[in-house]
Biopython code that builds the backbone (N, CA, C, O; Angstrom):
import numpy as np
from Bio.PDB.StructureBuilder import StructureBuilder

atoms = [
    (1, "MET", "N", (61.470, 71.406, 157.183)),
    (1, "MET", "CA", (62.620, 71.931, 156.469)),
    (1, "MET", "C", (63.628, 71.328, 157.119)),
    (1, "MET", "O", (63.576, 71.079, 158.324)),
    (2, "ASP", "N", (64.831, 70.992, 156.208)),
    (2, "ASP", "CA", (65.888, 70.420, 156.872)),
    (2, "ASP", "C", (66.718, 71.332, 157.070)),
    (2, "ASP", "O", (66.460, 72.279, 156.327)),
    (3, "TRP", "N", (67.909, 71.583, 157.939)),
    (3, "TRP", "CA", (68.853, 72.361, 158.297)),
    (3, "TRP", "C", (70.310, 71.756, 157.916)),
    (3, "TRP", "O", (70.660, 70.576, 157.946)),
    (4, "TRP", "N", (71.027, 72.856, 157.563)),
    (4, "TRP", "CA", (72.298, 72.396, 157.163)),
    (4, "TRP", "C", (73.267, 72.214, 158.405)),
    (4, "TRP", "O", (73.396, 73.079, 159.271)),
    (5, "SER", "N", (73.946, 70.980, 158.401)),
    (5, "SER", "CA", (74.775, 71.126, 159.643)),
    (5, "SER", "C", (75.995, 71.983, 159.463)),
    (5, "SER", "O", (76.220, 72.446, 158.346)),
    (6, "GLU", "N", (76.864, 72.252, 160.548)),
    (6, "GLU", "CA", (77.813, 73.006, 160.625)),
    (6, "GLU", "C", (79.029, 72.603, 159.548)),
    (6, "GLU", "O", (79.766, 73.398, 158.965)),
    (7, "VAL", "N", (79.031, 71.303, 159.460)),
    (7, "VAL", "CA", (80.064, 70.599, 158.723)),
    (7, "VAL", "C", (79.689, 70.543, 157.489)),
    (7, "VAL", "O", (80.576, 70.508, 156.636)),
    (8, "GLU", "N", (78.358, 70.520, 157.099)),
    (8, "GLU", "CA", (78.090, 70.917, 155.599)),
    (8, "GLU", "C", (78.077, 72.183, 155.210)),
    (8, "GLU", "O", (78.375, 72.279, 154.020)),
    (9, "LEU", "N", (77.842, 73.247, 155.757)),
    (9, "LEU", "CA", (78.102, 74.674, 155.417)),
    (9, "LEU", "C", (79.365, 74.872, 155.580)),
    (9, "LEU", "O", (79.802, 75.649, 154.731)),
    (10, "GLU", "N", (80.264, 74.436, 156.431)),
    (10, "GLU", "CA", (81.689, 74.661, 156.065)),
    (10, "GLU", "C", (82.430, 73.991, 154.902)),
    (10, "GLU", "O", (83.355, 74.525, 154.290)),
    (11, "SER", "N", (81.918, 72.729, 154.648)),
    (11, "SER", "CA", (82.516, 72.327, 153.340)),
    (11, "SER", "C", (81.737, 73.117, 152.182)),
    (11, "SER", "O", (82.479, 73.279, 151.213)),
    (12, "LEU", "N", (80.580, 73.603, 152.018)),
    (12, "LEU", "CA", (80.061, 74.476, 150.779)),
    (12, "LEU", "C", (80.949, 75.897, 150.799)),
    (12, "LEU", "O", (81.115, 76.595, 149.799)),
    (13, "LEU", "N", (81.455, 76.174, 152.049)),
    (13, "LEU", "CA", (82.243, 77.472, 152.054)),
    (13, "LEU", "C", (83.523, 77.279, 151.493)),
    (13, "LEU", "O", (83.962, 78.126, 150.714)),
    (14, "TRP", "N", (84.208, 76.232, 151.797)),
    (14, "TRP", "CA", (85.481, 75.994, 151.295)),
    (14, "TRP", "C", (85.254, 75.593, 149.570)),
    (14, "TRP", "O", (85.928, 76.090, 148.668)),
    (15, "LEU", "N", (84.344, 74.765, 149.411)),
    (15, "LEU", "CA", (84.019, 74.835, 147.906)),
    (15, "LEU", "C", (84.163, 76.143, 147.363)),
    (15, "LEU", "O", (85.076, 76.360, 146.567)),
    (16, "ASN", "N", (83.445, 76.955, 147.668)),
    (16, "ASN", "CA", (83.222, 78.123, 147.036)),
    (16, "ASN", "C", (84.141, 79.106, 147.200)),
    (16, "ASN", "O", (84.099, 80.044, 146.404)),
    (17, "LEU", "N", (85.091, 79.101, 148.187)),
    (17, "LEU", "CA", (86.383, 79.810, 148.312)),
    (17, "LEU", "C", (87.502, 79.496, 147.305)),
    (17, "LEU", "O", (88.278, 80.313, 146.810)),
    (18, "VAL", "N", (87.443, 77.973, 147.054)),
    (18, "VAL", "CA", (88.261, 77.458, 146.235)),
    (18, "VAL", "C", (88.089, 77.847, 144.679)),
    (18, "VAL", "O", (88.909, 78.177, 143.822)),
    (19, "LYS", "N", (86.467, 77.647, 144.658)),
    (19, "LYS", "CA", (86.267, 78.056, 143.273)),
    (19, "LYS", "C", (86.634, 79.273, 142.773)),
    (19, "LYS", "O", (87.054, 79.376, 141.621)),
    (20, "TYR", "N", (86.496, 80.437, 143.692)),
    (20, "TYR", "CA", (86.672, 81.951, 143.352)),
    (20, "TYR", "C", (88.358, 82.261, 143.584)),
    (20, "TYR", "O", (88.903, 83.160, 142.942)),
    (21, "ALA", "N", (88.993, 81.553, 144.412)),
    (21, "ALA", "CA", (90.522, 82.161, 144.509)),
    (21, "ALA", "C", (91.217, 80.957, 143.900)),
    (21, "ALA", "O", (92.419, 81.108, 144.115)),
    (22, "ASP", "N", (91.007, 79.870, 143.261)),
    (22, "ASP", "CA", (91.825, 79.197, 142.382)),
    (22, "ASP", "C", (90.862, 78.498, 141.532)),
    (22, "ASP", "O", (90.315, 77.479, 141.953)),
    (23, "SER", "N", (90.600, 78.985, 140.316)),
    (23, "SER", "CA", (89.376, 78.266, 139.295)),
    (23, "SER", "C", (89.909, 77.037, 138.687)),
    (23, "SER", "O", (89.214, 76.093, 138.311)),
    (24, "GLU", "N", (91.292, 77.118, 138.612)),
    (24, "GLU", "CA", (91.781, 75.899, 137.944)),
    (24, "GLU", "C", (91.928, 74.415, 138.863)),
    (24, "GLU", "O", (91.735, 73.288, 138.409)),
    (25, "GLN", "N", (92.327, 74.766, 140.291)),
    (25, "GLN", "CA", (92.209, 73.658, 141.086)),
    (25, "GLN", "C", (90.728, 73.308, 141.363)),
    (25, "GLN", "O", (90.432, 72.115, 141.438)),
    (26, "PHE", "N", (89.813, 74.215, 141.513)),
    (26, "PHE", "CA", (88.365, 73.771, 141.546)),
    (26, "PHE", "C", (88.192, 73.059, 140.597)),
    (26, "PHE", "O", (87.757, 71.926, 140.803)),
    (27, "ALA", "N", (88.485, 73.507, 139.226)),
    (27, "ALA", "CA", (87.872, 72.807, 137.938)),
    (27, "ALA", "C", (88.784, 71.518, 138.087)),
    (27, "ALA", "O", (88.191, 70.582, 137.551)),
    (28, "ALA", "N", (89.956, 71.130, 138.593)),
    (28, "ALA", "CA", (90.574, 69.654, 138.622)),
    (28, "ALA", "C", (89.953, 68.940, 139.428)),
    (28, "ALA", "O", (89.867, 67.740, 139.170)),
    (29, "PHE", "N", (89.242, 69.554, 140.831)),
    (29, "PHE", "CA", (88.634, 68.883, 141.901)),
    (29, "PHE", "C", (87.258, 68.312, 141.282)),
    (29, "PHE", "O", (86.833, 67.178, 141.506)),
    (30, "ALA", "N", (86.763, 69.073, 140.640)),
    (30, "ALA", "CA", (85.447, 68.924, 140.023)),
    (30, "ALA", "C", (85.373, 67.548, 139.019)),
    (30, "ALA", "O", (84.548, 66.634, 139.043)),
    (31, "ASP", "N", (86.580, 67.756, 138.105)),
    (31, "ASP", "CA", (86.629, 66.783, 137.174)),
    (31, "ASP", "C", (86.915, 65.457, 138.070)),
    (31, "ASP", "O", (86.320, 64.419, 137.779)),
    (32, "GLU", "N", (87.823, 65.492, 139.157)),
    (32, "GLU", "CA", (88.066, 64.171, 139.603)),
    (32, "GLU", "C", (87.122, 63.729, 140.586)),
    (32, "GLU", "O", (87.302, 62.628, 141.108)),
    (33, "LEU", "N", (86.015, 64.526, 140.952)),
    (33, "LEU", "CA", (84.834, 64.015, 141.813)),
    (33, "LEU", "C", (83.976, 63.441, 140.752)),
    (33, "LEU", "O", (83.572, 62.285, 140.875)),
    (34, "LEU", "N", (83.625, 64.249, 139.586)),
    (34, "LEU", "CA", (82.839, 63.407, 138.684)),
    (34, "LEU", "C", (83.468, 62.111, 138.068)),
    (34, "LEU", "O", (82.667, 61.183, 137.956)),
    (35, "GLU", "N", (84.596, 61.898, 137.698)),
    (35, "GLU", "CA", (85.364, 60.913, 137.506)),
    (35, "GLU", "C", (85.188, 59.874, 138.268)),
    (35, "GLU", "O", (84.844, 58.812, 137.750)),
    (36, "ARG", "N", (85.392, 59.978, 139.680)),
    (36, "ARG", "CA", (85.019, 59.056, 140.636)),
    (36, "ARG", "C", (83.780, 58.821, 140.691)),
    (36, "ARG", "O", (83.546, 57.612, 140.686)),
    (37, "SER", "N", (82.718, 59.592, 140.752)),
    (37, "SER", "CA", (81.520, 59.148, 140.842)),
    (37, "SER", "C", (81.009, 58.302, 139.791)),
    (37, "SER", "O", (80.185, 57.411, 139.994)),
    (38, "ALA", "N", (81.592, 58.637, 138.464)),
    (38, "ALA", "CA", (81.215, 57.809, 137.280)),
    (38, "ALA", "C", (81.802, 56.420, 137.477)),
    (38, "ALA", "O", (81.315, 55.483, 136.844)),
    (39, "LYS", "N", (82.887, 56.210, 138.370)),
    (39, "LYS", "CA", (83.531, 54.796, 138.630)),
    (39, "LYS", "C", (82.816, 54.010, 139.611)),
    (39, "LYS", "O", (82.996, 52.795, 139.533)),
    (40, "THR", "N", (82.032, 54.442, 140.530)),
    (40, "THR", "CA", (81.339, 54.018, 141.302)),
    (40, "THR", "C", (79.816, 54.048, 141.273)),
    (40, "THR", "O", (79.008, 54.127, 142.199)),
    (41, "ALA", "N", (79.630, 53.957, 139.836)),
    (41, "ALA", "CA", (77.972, 53.841, 139.417)),
    (41, "ALA", "C", (77.432, 52.541, 139.685)),
    (41, "ALA", "O", (78.089, 51.512, 139.531)),
    (42, "THR", "N", (76.403, 52.567, 140.030)),
    (42, "THR", "CA", (75.917, 51.023, 140.239)),
    (42, "THR", "C", (75.539, 50.569, 139.166)),
    (42, "THR", "O", (74.950, 51.318, 138.385)),
    (43, "THR", "N", (75.761, 49.310, 138.861)),
    (43, "THR", "CA", (75.319, 48.578, 137.611)),
    (43, "THR", "C", (74.580, 47.245, 138.100)),
    (43, "THR", "O", (74.670, 46.831, 139.255)),
    (44, "MET", "N", (73.935, 46.702, 137.223)),
    (44, "MET", "CA", (73.137, 45.641, 137.409)),
    (44, "MET", "C", (73.358, 44.788, 136.124)),
    (44, "MET", "O", (73.923, 45.177, 135.102)),
    (45, "GLU", "N", (72.730, 43.360, 136.385)),
    (45, "GLU", "CA", (72.943, 42.321, 135.352)),
    (45, "GLU", "C", (71.594, 41.907, 135.446)),
    (45, "GLU", "O", (71.111, 41.640, 136.546)),
    (46, "VAL", "N", (70.813, 41.813, 134.200)),
    (46, "VAL", "CA", (69.886, 41.401, 133.981)),
    (46, "VAL", "C", (69.646, 39.903, 133.266)),
    (46, "VAL", "O", (70.232, 39.719, 132.199)),
    (47, "SER", "N", (69.045, 39.126, 133.651)),
    (47, "SER", "CA", (68.846, 37.701, 132.700)),
    (47, "SER", "C", (67.296, 37.485, 132.702)),
    (47, "SER", "O", (66.558, 37.824, 133.627)),
    (48, "VAL", "N", (66.931, 36.924, 131.636)),
    (48, "VAL", "CA", (65.550, 36.387, 131.133)),
    (48, "VAL", "C", (65.957, 35.102, 130.876)),
    (48, "VAL", "O", (66.987, 34.835, 130.258)),
    (49, "ASP", "N", (64.896, 33.984, 131.498)),
    (49, "ASP", "CA", (64.960, 32.640, 131.200)),
    (49, "ASP", "C", (63.676, 32.411, 130.455)),
    (49, "ASP", "O", (62.641, 32.941, 130.858)),
    (50, "ALA", "N", (63.695, 31.538, 129.237)),
    (50, "ALA", "CA", (62.643, 31.218, 128.692)),
    (50, "ALA", "C", (61.771, 30.239, 129.421)),
    (50, "ALA", "O", (62.240, 29.196, 129.877)),
    (51, "THR", "N", (60.288, 30.624, 129.554)),
    (51, "THR", "CA", (59.746, 29.741, 130.284)),
    (51, "THR", "C", (58.301, 29.095, 129.275)),
    (51, "THR", "O", (57.370, 28.500, 129.817)),
    (52, "ARG", "N", (58.352, 29.310, 128.031)),
    (52, "ARG", "CA", (57.637, 29.033, 127.162)),
    (52, "ARG", "C", (56.146, 29.402, 127.504)),
    (52, "ARG", "O", (55.216, 28.608, 127.643)),
    (53, "GLY", "N", (56.115, 30.760, 127.611)),
    (53, "GLY", "CA", (54.835, 31.430, 127.958)),
    (53, "GLY", "C", (54.255, 31.205, 129.327)),
    (53, "GLY", "O", (53.083, 31.558, 129.462)),
    (54, "GLU", "N", (54.849, 30.694, 130.339)),
    (54, "GLU", "CA", (54.345, 30.566, 131.698)),
    (54, "GLU", "C", (55.204, 31.623, 132.530)),
    (54, "GLU", "O", (56.400, 31.837, 132.330)),
    (55, "LEU", "N", (54.372, 32.284, 133.546)),
    (55, "LEU", "CA", (54.888, 33.258, 134.342)),
    (55, "LEU", "C", (55.232, 32.459, 135.518)),
    (55, "LEU", "O", (55.745, 32.995, 136.500)),
]
sb = StructureBuilder()
sb.init_structure("model")
sb.init_model(0)
sb.init_chain("A")
sb.init_seg("    ")
for serial, (resi, resn, name, xyz) in enumerate(atoms, 1):
    if name == "N":
        sb.init_residue(resn, " ", resi, " ")
    sb.init_atom(name, np.array(xyz, "f"), 0.0, 1.0, " ", f" {name:<3s}", serial, name[0])
structure = sb.get_structure()
């Protein structure tokens, strides 16, 4: 079983405090976080070369 570090627990505490104390600020933070994660999504490029049936 993994245990949470003190830093991780404190981060969760602050997120919950902001969520309940200032829901508009929390919503803006969540939107920014989701937008940032979408911008850093992994992309890849795939190409296919014709081999005339050979592998």
